[in-house]
C-alpha positions in Angstrom: 131.0 283.8 38.8 131.4 280.1 37.9 133.2 277.5 39.9 136.4 278.0 37.5 136.7 281.6 38.0 136.0 281.3 41.9 139.1 278.8 42.1 141.4 280.8 40.2 140.7 283.9 42.1 141.1 282.1 45.2 144.6 280.6 43.9 145.8 284.2 43.0 144.8 285.4 46.4 146.7 282.3 48.0 149.8 283.5 46.3 149.4 286.9 47.4 148.6 285.7 51.1 152.1 283.3 51.1 154.1 286.5 49.7 152.6 288.8 52.3 153.2 286.1 55.0 156.9 285.5 54.4 157.3 289.1 53.7 156.0 290.0 57.4 158.2 286.9 58.7 161.3 288.3 57.0 160.8 291.9 58.5 159.9 290.8 62.1 162.9 288.3 62.6 165.2 291.2 61.2 163.7 293.6 63.9 163.9 291.3 66.8 166.1 292.7 69.4 169.3 290.6 70.3 172.2 289.8 68.0 172.2 286.7 66.2 175.9 286.5 65.8 176.2 286.0 69.3 175.2 282.5 69.2 177.9 281.2 66.6 180.9 283.7 67.3 183.0 281.9 69.9 185.4 283.8 72.3 188.9 282.4 71.0 187.6 283.4 67.4 190.0 286.2 65.9 188.0 289.4 63.9 188.7 287.7 60.4 187.2 284.5 61.6 184.3 286.2 62.9 183.8 288.2 59.6 184.4 284.8 57.4 181.6 283.4 59.5 179.2 286.3 59.3 179.7 286.1 55.3 179.2 282.4 54.8 175.7 283.0 56.5 175.1 286.0 54.4 174.5 288.5 57.3 177.1 291.0 55.7 174.7 291.7 52.7 172.4 294.5 52.9 168.5 293.6 53.9 167.3 293.6 50.4 169.8 291.1 49.2 169.1 288.8 52.1 165.4 289.3 51.2 165.8 288.1 47.8 168.1 285.2 48.9 165.4 284.4 51.6 162.7 284.5 48.9 165.0 282.2 46.4 165.9 279.5 49.3 161.6 279.3 49.9 161.0 278.7 46.2 163.9 275.9 46.0 162.9 274.4 49.3 166.2 275.2 50.8 165.8 276.9 54.1 169.5 277.9 54.4 171.8 276.6 57.4 171.3 277.0 61.2 173.0 279.1 63.2 173.4 276.6 66.1 173.4 273.2 64.7 175.3 274.5 61.6 173.3 271.8 59.7 170.8 272.6 56.7 167.6 273.7 58.4 165.7 271.3 56.2 167.6 268.2 57.6 166.4 269.4 61.1 162.8 270.5 60.8 161.6 267.6 58.7 161.6 265.1 61.6 160.1 267.5 63.8 157.4 268.8 61.5 156.3 265.0 60.9 156.2 264.7 64.7 153.7 267.5 65.2 152.0 266.2 62.4 151.5 262.5 63.9 150.8 264.1 67.1 147.8 266.7 66.2 146.2 264.5 63.4 145.9 261.8 66.3 144.3 264.4 68.4 142.1 265.8 65.9 140.7 262.5 64.6 139.7 261.4 68.0 138.2 264.8 68.8 136.0 265.0 65.4 134.9 261.3 65.9 133.7 261.6 69.4 132.6 265.0 68.8 130.6 264.3 65.6 129.0 261.3 67.5 128.3 262.8 70.9 126.8 266.0 68.9 124.5 264.1 66.9 123.3 262.2 69.8 123.0 265.5 71.8 120.9 266.8 69.0 118.8 263.7 68.8 117.7 263.8 72.5 117.2 267.2 72.8 116.0 268.6 76.1 117.4 265.6 77.9 119.9 265.3 80.7 122.4 263.7 78.3 122.0 267.0 76.1 122.7 269.4 79.2 125.4 267.4 80.6 127.0 267.2 77.4 126.8 271.1 76.5 128.1 271.6 80.2 131.3 268.9 79.6 131.9 270.6 76.1 132.0 274.3 77.4 134.5 273.3 80.5 136.8 271.7 77.6 136.2 274.8 75.4 137.4 277.0 78.2 140.2 274.9 79.6 143.9 276.1 78.5 145.9 273.3 77.0 148.6 273.8 79.4 146.4 273.0 82.5 144.5 270.0 81.0 148.1 268.4 80.2 149.3 269.0 83.8 146.0 267.4 85.0 146.6 264.3 83.1 150.1 264.4 84.1 149.2 264.2 87.7 146.6 261.6 87.3 148.1 259.0 85.0 151.8 259.6 85.5 152.5 260.7 89.0 149.4 258.9 90.7 148.4 255.9 88.4 151.9 255.5 87.0 150.3 254.2 83.6 152.0 256.2 81.2 155.4 258.1 80.6 155.5 261.6 81.4 157.7 263.0 78.4 159.2 262.4 75.2 158.5 260.4 72.3 160.1 256.8 73.5 161.9 255.4 76.2 165.3 256.5 76.9 167.7 254.0 75.3 165.0 252.8 73.1 165.6 251.8 69.4 164.5 254.5 66.7 163.2 252.7 63.5 164.0 254.2 60.3 160.7 253.6 58.5 157.6 255.3 59.3 155.7 252.1 60.7 158.8 251.4 62.9 159.2 254.9 63.9 155.4 255.8 64.9 154.0 252.4 65.1 155.9 250.7 68.2 153.8 250.4 71.5 156.4 252.4 73.3 155.7 255.3 70.6 152.1 254.9 71.3 152.4 254.9 75.3 154.3 258.2 74.8 151.8 259.6 72.4 148.5 259.0 74.4 148.7 261.8 76.9 149.8 264.7 74.6 147.2 263.3 72.2 144.4 262.9 74.7 145.2 266.7 75.9 144.7 267.9 72.1 141.8 265.8 71.8 139.8 267.3 74.9 140.9 270.8 74.1 139.5 270.3 70.5 136.5 268.1 71.5 134.0 271.0 71.9 133.8 272.7 68.6 132.5 269.8 66.6 130.4 268.6 69.4 128.5 272.0 69.7 128.4 272.4 66.1 127.1 269.0 65.1 124.5 269.6 67.9 123.4 272.9 66.7 123.1 271.7 62.9 121.4 268.5 64.3 118.9 270.7 65.9 118.2 272.5 62.5 117.7 269.5 60.5 115.6 267.9 62.8 113.1 270.6 62.4 113.2 270.1 58.6 109.9 268.5 56.8 112.0 265.5 55.1 112.8 264.1 58.8 109.3 264.3 59.8 108.5 262.4 56.5 111.0 259.8 57.1 109.6 259.1 60.5 106.0 259.0 58.9 107.2 256.5 56.4 107.9 254.2 59.5 111.7 254.0 59.2 113.5 252.9 62.7 115.1 255.7 64.6 118.4 254.6 64.1 118.1 254.9 60.1 117.0 258.5 60.5 119.3 259.6 63.0 122.6 258.4 61.1 121.2 258.1 57.4 119.2 261.1 57.1 119.8 263.6 60.1 123.6 263.2 61.0 124.4 262.8 57.3 122.8 266.4 56.3 124.3 267.9 59.6 127.9 266.9 59.3 128.6 269.4 56.3 129.6 272.4 58.2 131.7 270.3 61.1 133.8 268.8 57.8 134.5 272.3 56.5 135.4 273.8 60.0 137.5 270.7 60.5 139.8 272.1 57.9 140.3 275.1 59.6 140.9 273.6 63.0 143.7 271.6 61.5 145.7 274.7 60.9 144.6 276.3 64.3 145.9 273.3 65.9 149.3 273.3 64.4 149.5 276.7 66.6 148.3 275.1 69.6 150.8 272.2 69.4 153.5 274.9 70.9 152.1 274.5 74.3 151.3 270.9 74.3 154.7 269.9 73.0 156.1 272.0 75.7 154.3 270.5 78.2 155.2 266.8 77.2 158.5 267.7 76.0 157.5 266.2 72.8 160.4 266.8 70.0 157.9 268.6 67.4 157.9 271.8 65.3 156.4 273.8 68.3 159.3 273.1 70.6 161.9 273.5 68.3 160.3 276.9 67.1 160.5 278.4 70.5 164.2 277.3 70.9 165.2 278.7 67.8 163.4 282.1 68.7 165.2 282.1 72.5 168.6 281.6 70.5 168.3 284.0 67.6 168.6 281.0 65.3 166.8 282.8 62.2 166.7 280.1 59.5 165.4 277.8 61.6 162.8 280.1 63.3 161.8 281.2 60.1 161.3 277.9 58.5 159.2 276.7 61.3 157.0 279.7 61.2 156.8 279.5 57.6 155.8 275.6 57.4 153.3 275.9 60.5 151.9 279.4 59.0 151.7 277.6 55.6 149.5 274.7 57.0 147.2 277.1 58.3 146.7 279.2 55.0 146.3 276.1 53.1 143.8 274.6 55.2 141.7 277.7 55.2 142.0 277.5 51.4 140.6 273.9 51.5 138.1 274.7 53.7 137.1 277.9 51.5 136.8 275.5 48.5 135.2 272.6 50.3 132.2 274.7 51.7 131.3 276.2 48.2 131.7 272.8 46.5 129.7 270.7 49.1 126.9 273.4 49.7 125.5 274.5 46.6 123.5 277.2 48.3 126.7 279.1 48.9 127.6 281.8 46.0 131.0 281.8 44.7 131.0 285.7 45.3 
């Protein structure tokens, strides 16, 4: 099987995965306990007004009709209307989705930059105190739950030192910029971003660190490294240009998968720091039986996981010629 056939097969599998994903989402939310109409049917409403409101939201239709309408909405990018806000779902979740992307992208960026650097140095200085200490730190970070790391950082940097705000994206009463830079580039926003991003960076730091160290140890045992050393090249050149460069491939492909997983982990971080992102909105929507918002949130976050796994799959076979297309 060539690369072209491999890509076509993976795209077909991607379409089937998306179909199965949104079908399972639809079934699960229709099976959830609780009456969604209780959140928007007010006590003073007459039976006629109640029936009219239910009909407006399409909840009086058979399930297969609701399923077809749900599929049509996804294909057209229309997620319907929120039961609670009574606004289009897209208007509600776009900003929150972007807030989550900014938070988790920052956390992953620092986790992988620091992790790759330290992992390469740990592999280079094998059997040293630096390597042993780095392994201990990485294992502690890997085993630490996100909520615990967040609470520790809050205790130290907010309640003890008072350096950073405890929650939200901006100071109460602060100006909300309209453009991307104005919204996400202000000093006030960056101060609010620091602790939740640091929490994510600590939690996701272990994977690139340990993986980079492991692949560095394999590469350093290769013959071409000994040849480069015998040629008299400086240690720094051998480390960065030859050893680290050839070790980074597995870390890059794993980073794509980690991006998808981090979207799921954002729920805890956003809850701890009261970050107005998609994860916190998803929890609120589920608690209030706001099906359209909850399903759209799950769909978008799940889509990121599916797409990033797809990208990782393609990147791995493209970048590593030793991997077969089967």
